[in-house]
Every structure is written in C-alpha cells, then in structure tokens.
TORKE-172449 format. One record per residue: x, y, z of N, C-alpha, C in turn; residue number from 1. Coordinates in Angstrom, 2 decimals, padded with zeros to 5 digits. Example, Ala and Ser with C-alpha at 12.3 -4.5 7.8 and 13.67 -1.06 7.14 Angstrom:
BEGIN
n.east | n.north | n.up | ca.east | ca.north | ca.up | c.east | c.north | c.up | n
013.19 | -005.69 | 007.80 | 012.30 | -004.50 | 007.80 | 013.20 | -003.30 | 007.80 | 1
012.85 | -002.25 | 007.08 | 013.67 | -001.06 | 007.14 | 012.90 | 000.03 | 007.87 | 2
END
This chain:
BEGIN
n.east | n.north | n.up | ca.east | ca.north | ca.up | c.east | c.north | c.up | n
006.25 | 022.64 | -013.03 | 007.38 | 022.25 | -012.33 | 007.27 | 021.05 | -011.53 | 1
008.22 | 020.03 | -011.88 | 008.07 | 018.98 | -011.00 | 009.18 | 018.80 | -010.14 | 2
008.82 | 018.36 | -008.63 | 009.56 | 018.07 | -007.52 | 009.94 | 016.70 | -007.45 | 3
011.02 | 016.46 | -007.07 | 011.32 | 014.97 | -006.64 | 011.45 | 014.76 | -005.04 | 4
011.04 | 013.76 | -004.84 | 010.99 | 013.38 | -003.13 | 011.06 | 011.85 | -003.08 | 5
012.15 | 011.30 | -002.53 | 012.05 | 009.88 | -002.22 | 011.62 | 008.86 | -003.26 | 6
011.78 | 009.16 | -004.46 | 011.44 | 008.34 | -005.43 | 010.11 | 008.51 | -006.04 | 7
009.51 | 009.81 | -005.82 | 008.34 | 010.19 | -006.32 | 008.49 | 011.60 | -007.04 | 8
007.90 | 011.71 | -008.02 | 007.75 | 013.01 | -008.76 | 006.35 | 013.56 | -008.24 | 9
006.49 | 014.92 | -008.01 | 005.35 | 015.78 | -007.56 | 005.16 | 017.08 | -008.29 | 10
004.04 | 017.02 | -009.03 | 003.60 | 018.19 | -009.90 | 002.43 | 018.81 | -009.50 | 11
002.31 | 020.07 | -009.61 | 000.99 | 020.74 | -009.28 | 000.12 | 020.66 | -010.51 | 12
-001.00 | 020.34 | -010.23 | -002.17 | 020.29 | -011.34 | -003.36 | 021.41 | -010.75 | 13
-003.36 | 022.40 | -011.30 | -004.43 | 023.45 | -010.71 | -003.91 | 023.66 | -009.30 | 14
-004.93 | 023.55 | -008.36 | -004.59 | 023.78 | -006.97 | -004.32 | 022.63 | -006.32 | 15
-004.01 | 021.57 | -006.95 | -003.65 | 020.23 | -006.17 | -002.27 | 019.73 | -006.55 | 16
-001.44 | 019.12 | -005.64 | -000.19 | 018.37 | -005.93 | -000.59 | 016.97 | -005.99 | 17
000.06 | 016.29 | -007.11 | -000.23 | 014.92 | -007.35 | 001.47 | 014.22 | -007.15 | 18
001.37 | 013.11 | -006.59 | 002.80 | 012.36 | -006.54 | 002.49 | 011.00 | -007.38 | 19
003.80 | 010.78 | -007.94 | 003.54 | 009.53 | -008.75 | 005.17 | 008.75 | -008.68 | 20
005.25 | 007.62 | -008.53 | 006.52 | 006.87 | -008.56 | 007.41 | 007.38 | -009.78 | 21
008.55 | 007.65 | -009.52 | 009.36 | 007.91 | -010.64 | 010.24 | 006.82 | -011.09 | 22
009.76 | 005.53 | -010.75 | 010.60 | 004.47 | -011.06 | 010.32 | 003.89 | -012.42 | 23
009.42 | 004.34 | -013.31 | 009.13 | 004.05 | -014.51 | 008.15 | 002.76 | -014.78 | 24
007.57 | 002.49 | -013.56 | 006.69 | 001.59 | -013.49 | 005.38 | 001.83 | -014.04 | 25
004.85 | 001.10 | -014.80 | 003.48 | 001.51 | -015.43 | 002.25 | 001.53 | -014.61 | 26
002.53 | 001.12 | -013.48 | 001.30 | 001.22 | -012.57 | 001.07 | 002.59 | -012.23 | 27
000.21 | 003.21 | -012.12 | -000.45 | 004.75 | -012.28 | -000.66 | 005.03 | -010.85 | 28
-000.39 | 004.52 | -009.69 | -000.80 | 004.81 | -008.29 | -000.30 | 006.47 | -008.05 | 29
-001.16 | 007.21 | -007.77 | -001.17 | 008.59 | -007.31 | -001.51 | 008.96 | -005.80 | 30
-000.96 | 009.78 | -005.28 | -001.20 | 010.53 | -004.22 | -001.67 | 011.96 | -004.67 | 31
-002.65 | 012.55 | -003.94 | -002.92 | 013.85 | -004.25 | -003.28 | 014.79 | -003.03 | 32
-003.22 | 016.00 | -002.98 | -003.42 | 016.74 | -001.81 | -003.13 | 018.17 | -002.30 | 33
-004.13 | 019.08 | -001.63 | -003.92 | 020.63 | -001.87 | -002.68 | 021.12 | -001.09 | 34
-002.07 | 020.39 | -000.15 | -001.10 | 020.57 | 000.78 | 000.26 | 019.77 | 000.58 | 35
001.03 | 020.60 | 000.27 | 002.46 | 019.70 | -000.13 | 003.05 | 019.23 | 000.78 | 36
002.78 | 019.74 | 002.13 | 003.35 | 018.97 | 003.41 | 002.75 | 017.63 | 003.64 | 37
001.39 | 017.58 | 003.27 | 000.63 | 016.31 | 003.36 | 001.29 | 015.36 | 002.48 | 38
001.48 | 015.68 | 001.18 | 002.03 | 014.71 | 000.13 | 003.25 | 014.36 | 000.67 | 39
004.37 | 015.15 | 001.07 | 005.67 | 014.69 | 001.60 | 005.42 | 013.70 | 002.71 | 40
004.53 | 014.01 | 003.48 | 004.42 | 013.02 | 004.73 | 003.91 | 011.79 | 004.35 | 41
003.07 | 011.74 | 003.45 | 002.42 | 010.58 | 002.98 | 003.62 | 009.76 | 002.03 | 42
004.44 | 010.49 | 001.37 | 005.64 | 009.80 | 000.74 | 006.51 | 008.87 | 001.86 | 43
006.72 | 009.71 | 002.83 | 007.67 | 009.24 | 003.93 | 007.01 | 008.09 | 004.55 | 44
005.63 | 008.16 | 004.85 | 005.02 | 006.92 | 005.35 | 004.90 | 005.70 | 004.50 | 45
004.79 | 005.89 | 003.14 | 004.96 | 004.80 | 002.37 | 006.29 | 004.17 | 002.36 | 46
007.38 | 004.82 | 002.56 | 008.59 | 004.24 | 002.56 | 009.17 | 003.64 | 003.95 | 47
008.40 | 004.28 | 005.09 | 008.52 | 003.76 | 006.51 | 007.91 | 002.28 | 006.55 | 48
006.53 | 002.48 | 005.99 | 005.89 | 000.99 | 006.09 | 006.51 | -000.02 | 005.09 | 49
007.26 | 000.14 | 003.97 | 007.94 | -000.81 | 003.17 | 009.04 | -001.20 | 004.19 | 50
009.60 | -000.46 | 004.85 | 010.84 | -000.85 | 005.76 | 010.22 | -001.96 | 006.65 | 51
009.14 | -001.47 | 007.32 | 008.53 | -002.44 | 008.31 | 007.92 | -003.75 | 007.83 | 52
007.39 | -003.67 | 006.78 | 006.96 | -004.96 | 006.02 | 008.12 | -005.83 | 005.65 | 53
009.19 | -005.20 | 005.06 | 010.27 | -006.05 | 004.68 | 011.08 | -006.47 | 006.05 | 54
011.13 | -005.72 | 006.97 | 011.86 | -006.34 | 008.19 | 011.24 | -007.43 | 009.15 | 55
009.91 | -007.65 | 009.00 | 009.17 | -008.57 | 009.75 | 007.86 | -009.11 | 008.84 | 56
007.31 | -010.06 | 009.61 | 006.24 | -010.50 | 008.98 | 004.96 | -009.95 | 009.82 | 57
004.91 | -008.75 | 009.88 | 003.90 | -008.06 | 010.23 | 002.68 | -007.78 | 009.28 | 58
001.53 | -007.69 | 009.70 | 000.33 | -007.49 | 008.83 | 000.02 | -005.90 | 008.91 | 59
-000.83 | -005.66 | 008.07 | -001.27 | -004.02 | 008.07 | -001.75 | -003.68 | 009.35 | 60
-002.27 | -004.35 | 010.04 | -002.90 | -003.77 | 011.27 | -002.07 | -003.44 | 012.36 | 61
-000.83 | -003.93 | 012.41 | 000.33 | -003.88 | 013.38 | 001.10 | -002.86 | 012.76 | 62
000.88 | -002.16 | 011.70 | 001.93 | -001.20 | 011.26 | 002.05 | 000.19 | 011.93 | 63
003.14 | 000.79 | 012.02 | 002.97 | 002.14 | 012.69 | 002.90 | 003.08 | 011.42 | 64
001.68 | 003.29 | 010.87 | 001.46 | 004.02 | 009.65 | 000.03 | 004.73 | 009.87 | 65
-000.09 | 005.86 | 009.05 | -001.49 | 006.40 | 009.07 | -002.61 | 005.49 | 008.56 | 66
-003.84 | 005.81 | 009.08 | -004.95 | 004.74 | 008.74 | -005.12 | 004.64 | 007.29 | 67
-005.01 | 005.88 | 006.36 | -005.32 | 005.75 | 005.11 | -004.22 | 004.65 | 004.52 | 68
-003.18 | 004.50 | 004.99 | -002.13 | 003.52 | 004.15 | -002.41 | 002.23 | 004.68 | 69
-002.92 | 001.77 | 005.95 | -003.23 | 000.64 | 006.41 | -004.51 | 000.35 | 005.67 | 70
-005.37 | 001.05 | 005.42 | -006.59 | 000.81 | 004.66 | -006.14 | 000.61 | 003.27 | 71
-005.24 | 001.20 | 002.52 | -004.84 | 001.16 | 001.11 | -004.13 | -000.15 | 000.97 | 72
-003.63 | -000.69 | 002.07 | -002.84 | -002.12 | 002.07 | -003.67 | -003.10 | 001.97 | 73
-004.91 | -002.91 | 002.72 | -005.94 | -003.82 | 002.48 | -006.60 | -004.02 | 001.28 | 74
-006.87 | -002.80 | 000.62 | -007.81 | -002.82 | -000.51 | -006.97 | -001.77 | -001.26 | 75
-006.02 | -001.93 | -002.07 | -005.28 | -000.86 | -002.87 | -005.97 | -000.28 | -003.99 | 76
-005.96 | 000.84 | -004.27 | -006.61 | 001.55 | -005.46 | -005.44 | 002.36 | -006.30 | 77
-005.63 | 002.94 | -007.28 | -004.66 | 003.55 | -007.95 | -004.62 | 004.97 | -007.48 | 78
-005.34 | 005.50 | -006.68 | -005.45 | 007.00 | -006.32 | -005.77 | 007.04 | -004.84 | 79
-005.06 | 007.84 | -004.05 | -005.40 | 008.36 | -002.74 | -005.48 | 009.81 | -002.64 | 80
-006.72 | 010.23 | -002.29 | -006.89 | 011.53 | -001.95 | -006.45 | 011.83 | -000.77 | 81
-005.36 | 012.42 | -000.26 | -005.04 | 012.58 | 001.16 | -006.00 | 013.64 | 001.66 | 82
-006.50 | 014.49 | 001.12 | -007.51 | 015.71 | 001.85 | -008.69 | 015.12 | 002.28 | 83
-009.35 | 014.11 | 001.58 | -010.27 | 013.37 | 001.87 | -010.15 | 012.38 | 003.06 | 84
-009.14 | 011.85 | 003.17 | -008.59 | 011.03 | 004.18 | -008.26 | 011.93 | 005.54 | 85
-007.74 | 012.97 | 005.37 | -007.59 | 013.93 | 006.35 | -008.92 | 014.33 | 007.04 | 86
-009.79 | 014.90 | 006.36 | -011.10 | 015.16 | 006.66 | -011.74 | 014.13 | 007.50 | 87
-011.60 | 012.98 | 007.32 | -012.27 | 011.98 | 007.84 | -011.29 | 011.10 | 009.02 | 88
-010.23 | 011.80 | 009.37 | -009.20 | 011.49 | 010.37 | -008.44 | 010.49 | 010.17 | 89
-007.86 | 010.01 | 009.00 | -007.13 | 008.89 | 008.57 | -005.68 | 009.35 | 008.11 | 90
-005.43 | 010.32 | 008.59 | -003.80 | 011.05 | 008.24 | -003.15 | 011.02 | 009.66 | 91
END
C-alpha cells in the first residue's frame, strides 16, 4: 500500500517506511524510518524549509528546521535515515 503526503509517496518496506517524491523526478532522494509520524514530520520540514529559502536569502544555518535537514542541505545525499538522525539528536 502506498500513502501520499504533500507530494511524497510513502510505502512500507518490511518494518520501514520509505518516502520518495511523487513528482516524477528521476532523482532518487528517499527518507526512511520505522516511525510513520517521523516520516510525515520530515516531509513537512522539507516543505517548511523550501518556503523559508524561497522567501528570503537565508542560509542553511539560519533555517528553522531540524538539524538533519540543515546538514542535508550542506551536504546532500540520496538517502536520509531519520531513525539514525533521531538517535543522535538531529530530529
């Protein structure tokens, strides 16, 4: 079963939820977590950050966003494990 939230498809793979953009982009950025609420909050944080970046000339360090997101903006990867970020206090 695939759920949809704010432009992201969320599917369950074993015990883990994985969110990917549903815009048809070939970029394979994924968010993963065993906690559905953590996935939903991460998607919301992505949208909030996008609106902040669009609205001003702020840099990543001044965003009102979780640390995992600010770190990802400084050094983007194709995959963010939100459970690992949570364990190190970055959520």
